[in-house]
C-alpha positions in Angstrom: -27.9 -15.0 18.4 -25.1 -13.4 16.5 -24.1 -10.1 18.3 -22.8 -8.8 14.9 -24.2 -9.2 11.6 -22.2 -8.7 8.3 -24.0 -8.4 5.1 -22.9 -7.6 1.5 -25.0 -6.4 -1.0 -23.0 -5.9 -4.2 -20.2 -3.6 -3.3 -21.7 -2.3 0.0 -21.2 -4.2 3.3 -23.5 -3.3 6.1 -22.4 -4.1 9.6 -25.2 -4.4 12.3 -24.6 -4.3 16.1 -27.4 -6.9 17.1 -27.8 -6.4 20.5 -31.3 -4.1 20.8 -32.2 -5.7 24.2 -29.5 -3.7 25.9 -29.4 -0.5 23.4 -26.7 -2.3 21.1 -24.1 -1.3 24.1 -20.9 -3.4 23.2 -19.5 -6.3 25.6 -16.2 -7.5 24.9 -17.4 -10.5 22.5 -19.3 -8.1 20.6 -16.1 -6.0 20.3 -14.2 -8.9 19.3 -16.7 -9.5 16.4 -16.7 -5.8 15.3 -12.9 -5.9 14.8 -13.2 -9.1 12.6 -16.0 -7.6 10.6 -13.7 -4.4 10.0 -10.9 -6.7 9.0 -12.9 -8.6 6.6 -14.4 -5.5 4.9 -11.0 -4.0 4.8 -9.4 -7.3 3.1 -12.2 -7.7 0.6 -11.3 -6.0 -2.4 -14.6 -6.4 -3.9 -16.2 -4.6 -0.9 -16.2 -0.8 -1.3 -18.2 1.0 1.2 -19.3 0.0 4.4 -22.2 1.2 6.7 -22.2 0.7 10.6 -25.7 0.8 12.3 -27.6 -0.7 15.3 -30.3 -3.4 15.2 -33.8 -1.9 15.7 -34.9 1.6 16.0 -34.2 2.6 19.6 -30.5 2.7 19.4 -27.2 3.0 17.1 -25.1 2.2 20.3 -24.9 3.2 23.8 -21.4 2.4 24.3 -19.5 0.0 26.5 -21.5 -2.7 28.3 -20.5 -1.4 31.8 -21.9 -4.9 33.3 -19.4 -7.0 31.4 -16.2 -4.8 30.9 -15.2 -4.4 34.3 -14.8 -8.2 35.0 -13.3 -8.9 31.7 -10.7 -6.2 32.5 -9.8 -7.2 35.8 -8.5 -10.5 34.5 -6.0 -9.0 32.2 -2.1 -8.8 32.6 -0.5 -5.3 32.1 0.9 -6.4 28.9 -2.7 -6.5 27.3 -3.2 -3.0 28.4 0.0 -1.8 26.8 -0.7 -3.5 23.5 -4.1 -2.5 23.2 -3.4 1.2 24.1 -0.8 1.5 21.5 -2.0 -1.1 18.8 -5.7 -1.3 19.4 -7.9 -2.2 17.8 -10.1 0.3 19.5 -13.7 0.1 20.7 -16.1 -1.0 18.2 -13.2 -2.5 16.3 -12.4 0.6 14.1 -11.9 3.6 16.6 -8.0 3.3 16.6 -5.2 0.8 15.4 -7.1 -0.2 12.1 -6.6 2.0 9.1 -9.3 1.9 6.6 -9.5 4.2 3.7 -12.5 2.9 1.9 -15.6 5.3 2.6 -17.5 4.3 5.9 -21.0 5.8 6.8 -22.8 5.5 10.1 -26.5 5.0 10.0 -27.6 6.5 13.5 -31.0 5.2 14.4 -31.9 6.2 18.1 -29.3 7.0 21.0 -25.7 7.3 20.3 -24.1 7.8 23.6 -20.4 7.5 24.7 -18.5 5.0 22.9 -21.2 4.8 20.6 -20.5 8.4 19.9 -16.9 7.6 19.5 -17.7 4.7 16.8 -19.9 7.1 14.9 -17.2 9.7 14.9 -14.9 7.1 13.4 -17.1 6.9 10.2 -17.0 9.5 7.4 -20.4 10.5 6.8 -23.0 10.4 9.6 -26.9 9.8 8.8 -29.1 10.6 11.5 -32.7 9.7 12.2 -34.9 12.6 13.6 -35.2 10.9 16.7 -31.5 10.1 17.2 -29.9 11.5 20.3 -26.1 12.0 21.1 -23.9 12.7 24.1 -21.2 11.8 26.4 -23.3 10.3 29.2 -20.4 8.2 30.1 -19.5 11.3 32.2 -21.9 10.5 34.9 -20.4 7.2 35.7 -16.8 8.2 35.6 -15.8 6.5 32.6 -13.6 8.5 30.4 -13.3 8.6 26.4 -10.7 6.3 25.4 -11.3 5.7 21.6 -11.2 9.0 19.7 -14.0 11.1 21.6 -11.2 13.6 22.8 -9.5 13.8 19.4 -12.4 13.3 16.6 -15.2 15.2 18.3 -13.4 18.7 18.3 -12.1 18.0 14.8 -15.8 17.5 13.7 -17.6 20.1 15.8 -15.1 22.8 16.9 -13.2 22.9 20.3 -15.8 24.9 22.1 -18.8 22.4 21.2 -16.4 19.6 22.0 -15.5 20.8 25.4 -19.1 21.7 26.1 -20.4 17.9 25.2 -17.4 16.4 27.3 -17.5 18.4 30.2 -21.1 18.9 30.8 -22.4 15.2 29.7 -25.3 17.3 28.1 -27.3 15.2 25.6 -28.4 16.6 22.2 -31.2 16.0 19.9 -30.6 15.1 16.0 -31.4 18.6 14.8 -28.5 20.1 17.3 -26.3 17.4 16.0 -26.9 18.8 12.6 -26.7 22.4 13.5 -23.0 21.9 15.1 -21.9 19.9 12.3 -21.9 16.7 14.5 -24.1 14.8 11.4 -24.4 15.4 7.7 -27.9 14.7 7.4 -31.2 14.2 9.5 -33.8 11.8 7.9 -37.3 10.6 9.1 -37.5 8.1 11.8 -36.4 4.7 10.4 -35.0 6.2 7.2 -31.1 6.3 8.6 -30.1 3.2 6.9 -32.1 3.6 3.7 -30.5 7.0 3.1 -27.0 5.7 4.2 -27.6 3.1 1.5 -28.3 5.7 -1.2 -25.1 7.6 -0.5 -23.2 4.3 -0.6 -24.5 3.6 -4.0 -23.4 7.0 -5.2 -19.7 6.4 -4.1 -19.9 3.0 -5.6 -20.8 4.6 -9.2 -17.6 6.4 -9.2 -14.2 4.9 -9.8 -12.6 4.0 -6.4 -8.8 4.6 -6.8 -9.0 8.4 -6.2 -11.6 8.2 -3.5 -9.4 6.1 -1.5 -6.2 8.1 -2.0 -8.1 11.4 -1.6 -9.5 10.1 1.8 -6.0 8.6 3.0 -4.5 12.0 2.2 -6.9 14.1 4.2 -6.5 11.7 7.3 -3.0 11.3 7.3 -2.6 15.1 6.9 -4.3 15.9 9.9 -1.9 17.6 12.3 1.2 17.7 10.2 2.5 20.7 8.6 1.0 22.0 5.5 4.3 21.4 3.7 4.3 18.0 4.6 0.7 17.5 3.7 1.0 18.7 0.5 3.8 16.1 0.1 1.7 13.2 1.4 -1.2 14.6 -1.0 0.9 14.8 -4.1 2.4 11.1 -3.4 -0.7 9.7 -3.1 -1.9 11.4 -6.2 0.9 10.3 -8.1 0.3 6.6 -6.9 -2.9 6.7 -9.1 -0.5 6.5 -12.1 -0.3 2.5 -11.3 -3.7 2.1 -12.1 -5.4 1.3 -15.7 -8.5 3.6 -14.4 -6.3 7.0 -14.2 -5.8 6.7 -17.8 -9.5 5.8 -18.6 -11.2 8.7 -17.1 -9.3 11.3 -19.1 -9.6 9.0 -22.4 -13.3 8.9 -22.2 -13.6 12.7 -21.4 -11.4 13.3 -24.5 -13.3 10.8 -26.6 -16.9 12.0 -25.3 -17.8 8.7 -24.0 -18.8 7.1 -20.7 -16.0 5.6 -18.9 -15.6 1.8 -18.4 -13.7 1.4 -15.1 -12.2 -1.9 -13.6 -11.4 -0.9 -10.2 -8.5 -3.4 -10.2 -4.9 -2.8 -9.3 -2.5 -3.8 -12.0 1.0 -4.8 -11.6 3.6 -2.3 -12.9 4.1 -4.4 -15.9 0.6 -4.2 -16.8 0.4 -0.5 -16.4 3.5 0.1 -18.3 1.8 -1.4 -21.2 -0.8 1.3 -21.5 
């Protein structure tokens, strides 16, 4: 059985953690396959939006498979830990060490714990089913957060809420997650993936150039001084001048017609002919 399913429908890729018998927890092999899936998505020019979800309706992902990882790690040399700690890829392939500025949506069905929560936090938009549950439940097993939990959670829900979840290991339901801003939407049971696809289709209906530069500016601007962030934003904005679609949008507005975008990157020579 494939532990990671990669499906492409139009411009939307759905990546499914396929270990429902163990609540979609991630063992070393699944982790490797997830990294491969994210690389495939990132390198495919025809793939515009990704959805990450878990198989079945009981769990999105419950984190690391604690039965498999200890023996895997004991056999590794020091160099492995140093390389992985700095370069990644992080847990689930996307939490660290892989820069993808295409939109990513998490469709959260059921349990979302520990490393699964870190994986959800690595997405840009989180849609949760009404029966979803969240928590840093690894607290009880002395397993720390090593792939974004301490860095992304407080940026999403605020310092106080993040510390409460991290230090107490408490479990919260979907409505509480929505109330504190951990998820963007709560939908009926079984509808998370469908709703995520609806959002993905809306994003795909837009030209992709400015979506990606705006996401990159926001992500790269976190933690830098405002003046430097503004320069970064401006640099990425002006890079759109090297794309034919930059000129198509304003032209269509001026001519009162529907724009016809190509979503293709041209060479500088081609752009200069516009």
